[in-house]
C-alpha positions as CSV (number, residue, x, y, z in Angstrom):
1,M,27.8,14.1,7.7
2,R,24.9,12.1,8.5
3,Q,21.7,12.8,6.7
4,T,18.4,13.0,8.5
5,S,15.5,10.3,7.3
6,E,13.9,13.0,5.4
7,E,17.4,14.1,3.2
8,L,17.8,10.3,2.7
9,A,14.4,9.6,1.6
10,L,14.5,12.6,-0.8
11,G,17.8,11.4,-1.9
12,I,16.3,7.8,-2.6
13,A,13.4,9.7,-4.7
14,Q,15.6,11.5,-6.4
15,A,17.7,8.4,-7.6
16,L,14.5,6.7,-8.8
17,Y,13.4,9.9,-10.6
18,D,16.7,9.8,-12.5
19,K,15.5,6.6,-13.8
20,Q,12.1,7.4,-14.6
21,A,10.1,6.1,-11.7
22,E,6.7,6.6,-11.8
23,D,4.3,8.0,-9.2
24,I,6.7,8.6,-6.4
25,R,5.7,9.8,-3.0
26,V,7.5,10.0,0.2
27,L,5.3,9.6,3.3
28,D,6.2,10.3,6.7
29,V,4.9,7.4,8.7
30,R,6.3,8.6,12.1
31,G,3.3,8.1,14.6
32,V,1.5,5.5,12.0
33,S,4.2,3.0,12.0
34,T,6.8,1.6,14.4
35,V,8.9,0.2,11.8
36,T,10.3,3.1,10.1
37,D,10.5,6.9,9.9
38,I,9.5,7.6,6.4
39,C,8.5,5.2,3.4
40,V,9.2,5.7,-0.3
41,V,6.8,4.7,-3.0
42,A,7.3,4.2,-6.5
43,S,6.2,2.4,-9.8
44,G,8.7,1.1,-12.5
45,T,6.7,0.0,-16.0
46,S,8.4,-3.7,-16.0
47,T,10.7,-6.2,-14.6
48,P,13.9,-4.6,-16.5
49,H,12.8,-1.1,-15.2
50,L,12.4,-2.3,-11.5
51,K,15.8,-3.8,-11.9
52,A,17.3,-0.5,-13.0
53,L,15.1,1.4,-10.2
54,Q,16.5,-0.9,-7.3
55,K,20.2,-0.5,-8.9
56,A,19.8,3.3,-8.8
57,A,18.7,3.2,-5.2
58,L,21.1,0.8,-4.1
59,A,24.1,3.0,-5.9
60,Y,22.7,6.0,-4.0
61,L,22.7,4.5,-0.6
62,K,25.9,2.8,-1.3
63,G,27.8,6.2,-1.9
64,L,26.9,7.3,1.6
65,A,29.3,6.3,4.0
66,D,27.4,6.1,7.0
67,T,24.2,4.4,5.7
68,R,23.4,0.3,5.3
69,C,20.3,-1.0,3.8
70,R,19.1,-4.4,2.9
71,L,17.2,-5.7,0.0
72,S,14.2,-7.9,-0.1
73,G,12.1,-9.0,-2.9
74,E,13.2,-9.7,-6.6
75,A,12.4,-7.5,-9.6
76,D,10.7,-10.8,-11.2
77,S,7.9,-10.5,-8.3
78,G,6.9,-7.0,-9.0
79,W,8.1,-5.7,-5.8
80,V,11.4,-4.7,-4.6
81,L,11.9,-3.3,-0.9
82,L,15.0,-1.3,0.1
83,D,15.2,-1.3,4.2
84,A,17.7,1.7,5.0
85,F,16.3,1.3,8.7
86,T,14.9,4.8,9.2
87,V,13.7,5.0,5.8
88,V,11.9,2.1,3.7
89,A,11.7,2.3,0.0
90,H,8.9,0.2,-2.1
91,I,9.2,-0.1,-5.8
92,F,6.4,-1.8,-7.7
93,V,5.0,-2.4,-10.8
94,P,1.7,-0.8,-11.4
95,E,-0.3,-4.0,-10.7
96,A,1.4,-5.1,-7.4
97,R,1.3,-1.6,-6.2
98,A,-2.4,-1.4,-6.8
99,Y,-3.0,-4.8,-5.2
100,Y,-0.7,-4.4,-2.2
101,D,-2.0,-0.6,-1.7
102,I,0.7,0.4,0.6
103,E,-0.2,3.6,0.8
104,A,-3.5,2.6,2.4
105,L,-1.8,1.3,5.2
106,W,-0.5,4.9,6.1
107,K,-3.3,6.8,5.2
108,G,-2.6,8.9,8.3
109,A,1.0,9.7,7.1
110,K,2.1,13.4,6.2
111,E,3.2,13.3,2.8
112,I,6.9,15.1,2.1
113,P,7.2,17.3,-0.8
114,F,9.3,15.9,-3.5
115,E,10.2,18.1,-6.1
116,P,12.8,16.2,-8.4
117,K,15.7,18.1,-9.7
118,A,16.4,18.0,-13.2
């Protein structure tokens, strides 16, 4: 069964949470962006942590039979982007997140509540 964009984004957020991602936000950017429906933004504490977060998000996406994604960026750069077409996930180290301030690009976006499951 195909997931909605919101279900997909919340699944990615959960996969990131399970690997101790910090400051996870899920933003509905429909009407604000023409590129995607939902954006997940999260932080990792270091390059190895970004690699672990990237791996967890990719594993989640690969576990879905009808979902494809592309990966851009390298953990060594401080920013990784996973593009699942209707959902884009930005995973940053805190310094890169503050510098690029992705959330400001979508300041008109509605935040989708993410309540992690333990």
